[in-house]
C-alpha positions in Angstrom: 51.5 13.8 20.2 48.1 12.8 21.6 46.3 9.6 20.8 43.6 11.6 19.0 46.3 13.2 16.9 47.6 9.8 15.7 44.0 8.8 14.8 43.0 12.0 13.0 46.3 12.1 11.0 45.8 8.5 10.0 42.2 9.2 8.9 43.3 12.3 6.9 46.0 10.3 5.2 43.5 7.6 4.4 41.2 10.1 2.8 44.0 11.7 0.8 45.0 8.3 -0.6 41.5 6.9 -1.1 40.6 5.7 -4.6 37.6 7.9 -4.5 37.9 11.7 -5.1 37.8 14.2 -2.2 34.4 15.4 -3.4 33.1 11.8 -3.3 34.3 11.4 0.3 32.8 14.8 1.2 29.5 13.7 -0.2 29.6 10.4 1.7 30.2 12.2 5.0 27.4 14.7 4.2 25.0 11.7 3.6 26.0 10.4 7.0 25.2 13.8 8.6 21.8 13.9 6.9 21.0 10.4 8.1 22.0 11.3 11.6 19.9 14.4 11.7 16.8 12.5 10.6 17.1 10.1 13.6 15.0 10.3 16.7 16.8 11.2 20.0 16.6 7.5 21.0 18.1 6.4 17.7 20.9 8.9 17.9 22.1 7.2 21.1 23.2 4.2 19.0 24.6 6.1 16.1 28.4 5.9 15.7 29.2 9.7 15.5 32.7 9.0 14.2 31.0 8.3 10.9 30.3 12.1 10.6 34.1 12.8 10.1 35.7 9.4 9.4 34.6 7.5 6.3 36.4 4.3 7.4 34.2 2.2 9.7 37.1 -0.2 10.4 39.3 2.6 12.0 38.7 3.6 15.5 40.1 4.4 18.9 38.5 1.5 20.7 39.8 2.2 24.2 41.7 4.9 26.0 41.8 8.6 26.8 41.9 10.4 23.4 44.1 13.2 24.9 46.7 10.8 26.3 50.2 11.8 25.3 51.8 9.1 23.2 55.6 8.8 22.6 56.0 5.0 22.4 53.6 2.6 20.6 53.5 -1.1 20.2 52.4 -1.8 16.6 51.2 -5.1 15.2 49.2 -6.4 12.3 46.9 -8.4 14.6 46.4 -7.4 18.2 44.6 -9.7 20.6 45.0 -10.9 24.2 48.6 -12.2 23.7 49.9 -8.9 22.4 48.1 -6.9 25.1 49.6 -9.2 27.8 53.0 -8.7 26.1 52.4 -4.9 26.5 51.7 -5.4 30.2 54.9 -7.6 30.6 56.9 -4.8 29.0 55.5 -2.3 31.4 56.4 -4.7 34.3 59.9 -4.5 33.0 59.7 -0.7 33.3 59.5 -0.2 29.5 57.1 2.6 28.4 54.2 1.7 26.1 51.8 4.6 25.8 49.4 3.0 23.3 48.9 -0.1 21.1 48.2 0.2 17.4 46.5 -2.7 15.5 46.2 -2.8 11.8 43.3 -5.2 11.6 40.0 -3.9 13.1 39.0 -4.6 16.7 35.8 -4.0 18.7 33.2 -1.9 17.1 35.6 -1.3 14.2 35.5 -5.1 13.5 31.7 -5.4 14.0 31.1 -3.0 11.2 34.2 -3.3 9.0 32.2 -4.8 6.1 30.8 -1.3 5.6 34.1 -0.2 4.0 33.7 -2.7 1.2 31.7 -0.1 -0.7 34.8 1.5 -2.1 35.4 -1.7 -4.2 32.4 -0.9 -6.5 33.9 2.6 -7.0 37.2 1.1 -8.1 35.6 -1.4 -10.5 33.5 1.3 -12.2 36.6 3.4 -12.6 38.0 0.4 -14.5 35.0 0.1 -16.8 32.6 -2.2 -15.0 29.0 -0.9 -15.2 27.7 0.6 -12.0 24.7 -1.7 -11.8 26.8 -4.9 -12.1 29.4 -3.6 -9.6 26.9 -2.6 -7.0 24.7 -5.7 -7.2 27.7 -8.1 -7.1 29.3 -6.2 -4.2 26.0 -6.0 -2.3 25.6 -9.8 -2.1 29.2 -10.2 -1.0 28.9 -7.5 1.6 25.9 -9.2 3.2 27.8 -12.5 3.2 30.7 -10.9 5.0 28.3 -9.2 7.5 26.7 -12.5 8.3 30.1 -14.0 9.0 31.4 -11.1 11.1 28.4 -10.1 13.2 28.3 -13.2 15.5 32.0 -12.8 16.4 33.2 -11.8 19.9 34.2 -8.2 18.8 34.9 -6.9 22.3 37.3 -9.6 23.5 40.5 -7.7 23.0 38.9 -4.4 24.0 37.9 -5.8 27.4 41.5 -7.0 28.0 42.8 -3.5 27.1 40.3 -2.0 29.5 41.3 -4.2 32.4 45.0 -3.5 31.8 44.3 0.2 31.0 46.0 0.1 27.6 45.1 2.7 25.0 44.1 0.8 21.8 43.5 2.0 18.3 43.0 0.2 15.0 44.0 1.7 11.6 42.8 -0.5 8.8 41.5 1.0 5.5 43.7 4.1 5.8 46.8 1.8 5.7 45.3 -0.3 2.9 44.7 2.9 0.9 48.3 3.8 1.5 49.7 0.6 0.1 47.2 0.6 -2.8 48.1 4.2 -3.8 51.9 3.5 -3.4 51.9 0.4 -5.6 49.7 2.0 -8.2 52.2 4.9 -8.3 55.2 2.7 -8.6 53.6 0.6 -11.3 52.5 3.7 -13.3 56.0 5.2 -13.0 58.1 2.2 -13.8 55.7 0.6 -16.3 56.8 -3.0 -16.0 56.4 -4.8 -19.3 56.6 -8.4 -18.3 55.3 -10.2 -15.2 59.0 -10.8 -14.2 59.5 -7.1 -14.2 56.5 -6.6 -12.0 57.8 -9.2 -9.6 61.1 -7.5 -9.5 59.5 -4.2 -8.8 57.7 -5.7 -5.8 60.8 -7.5 -4.5 62.8 -4.3 -4.4 60.4 -2.9 -1.8 61.9 -3.5 1.7 58.7 -5.0 3.2 58.4 -7.6 0.4 62.1 -8.3 0.4 61.9 -9.1 4.1 59.0 -11.3 3.5 60.8 -13.1 0.7 63.7 -13.8 3.1 61.2 -15.4 5.4 59.6 -17.5 2.7 56.5 -15.5 2.2 57.4 -13.0 -0.5 55.5 -12.0 -3.7 54.5 -15.1 -5.6 53.1 -15.6 -9.2 50.1 -17.8 -8.8 48.6 -17.6 -12.3 50.4 -16.7 -15.5 53.9 -16.9 -16.9 56.9 -14.7 -16.0 57.4 -13.9 -19.7 53.7 -12.8 -20.1 53.0 -9.2 -20.7 51.6 -7.3 -17.7 48.9 -5.3 -19.5 46.4 -3.4 -17.4 46.9 -3.9 -13.6 44.5 -4.0 -10.7 46.1 -3.5 -7.3 43.5 -5.2 -5.2 44.4 -4.3 -1.6 41.7 -2.0 -0.1 38.0 -2.3 0.6 38.1 -4.4 3.8 38.3 -7.9 2.4 37.9 -9.9 -0.9 35.1 -8.9 -3.1 32.9 -11.4 -5.0 34.6 -14.0 -7.2 32.1 -13.2 -10.0 33.6 -9.7 -10.4 36.8 -11.2 -11.9 35.0 -12.1 -15.2 33.7 -8.5 -15.4 37.2 -7.1 -14.7 38.7 -9.3 -17.4 36.1 -8.1 -19.9 36.9 -4.5 -18.9 40.6 -5.0 -19.9 42.3 -6.1 -16.7 45.1 -8.5 -17.4 47.0 -8.7 -14.1 45.9 -8.6 -10.5 48.3 -7.8 -7.6 46.5 -8.9 -4.4 47.3 -9.5 -0.8 45.6 -12.9 -0.8 43.1 -14.9 -2.8 40.5 -17.5 -1.8 40.2 -20.8 -3.8 37.0 -19.6 -5.4 38.7 -16.4 -6.5 41.7 -18.4 -7.8 39.4 -20.6 -9.9 37.6 -17.6 -11.3 40.8 -15.8 -12.2 42.1 -19.0 -13.9 38.9 -19.4 -15.8 39.2 -15.8 -17.1 42.9 -16.0 -18.1 44.1 -13.4 -15.6 47.7 -13.2 -14.3 47.7 -13.2 -10.5 50.5 -12.1 -8.2 50.0 -12.6 -4.5 52.2 -10.0 -3.0 51.6 -11.3 0.5 49.1 -10.4 3.2 51.2 -9.5 6.2 53.9 -7.9 4.0 51.4 -5.7 2.2 49.7 -4.8 5.5 53.2 -3.9 6.9 53.9 -1.7 3.9 50.6 0.1 4.3 51.1 0.7 8.1 54.7 1.9 7.5 53.5 4.4 4.9 50.7 5.5 7.2 53.1 6.0 10.2 55.3 8.0 7.9 52.4 10.4 7.3 51.5 10.5 11.0 55.1 11.3 11.9 55.5 14.1 9.4 56.7 17.4 10.8 58.3 17.4 14.2 56.3 14.4 15.5 58.2 11.2 16.2 57.0 7.9 17.6 59.1 5.2 19.2 57.8 1.9 17.7 57.9 -1.5 19.3 57.3 -4.1 16.6 55.2 -7.2 17.1 52.7 -9.5 15.4 54.4 -9.6 12.1 55.0 -5.9 11.8 58.5 -4.5 11.0 59.1 -0.7 10.9 60.6 0.7 7.8 60.8 4.5 8.0 60.8 6.4 4.7 60.8 9.9 6.3 64.0 11.9 5.8 65.2 13.4 9.0 
């Protein structure tokens, strides 16, 4: 398949598994189109036209011919200079690598990735937090993340890819949506009663099992294994951590247990203060699960990619052949 096919299939899968409804996504894209049409010709030069069809600012083809045929991909959770030089070394050994896929955003996708945080307020309102509280708390946190991200050297890896002529794409929120939807589905199906049951559910998933073997599997940070699970929030999409203040509101809305990729110290203290159970499923393991589920969607039908694993990623294929 072509590079553009991988990208478009990933975006489509991300939309299909988004916490928001299809109509909400459609409305979001329509608003982008309206905003674009109101711009002057000069302003349109700087508008990212991918926003007209792709609601995920952190998912882009950042370098390469979109029509390039791709059969073999090097896939990693983080792609930087080292992984791109590895790709070049593999080529020097006459090993084919048609494109590199990063999970975490790169280039322009990294510069504006904080824009995807908006979905978090939608998730919170679905759980019972008022719209005004959700939007105001998220707005402050979003600006904080933007201030941290904007000064970074976003194009560093892209420039290396350009010099080495390596096609490079990053697939972030679509993969995070996949793991969120998958875990929500498993939890709703199996209905774990106690925290120990929820931990067992996670540890039965190959990606988390592999992580546990390497000392970084799902861990109970707050709560007791004999505690009841109650209402669960799978907190794994929306770019990065939301505001710590939201944990009080989520607790008041009835959330008892949070399953997250990672948690800052401020978030940990807020969760402890509000008597929440917290399971840290693992950052890289959760990202790996999301990317695997996304690649399964990309490969559906007769399409098949040869995957070279790197940067913490391990391929687990759930497609039946």
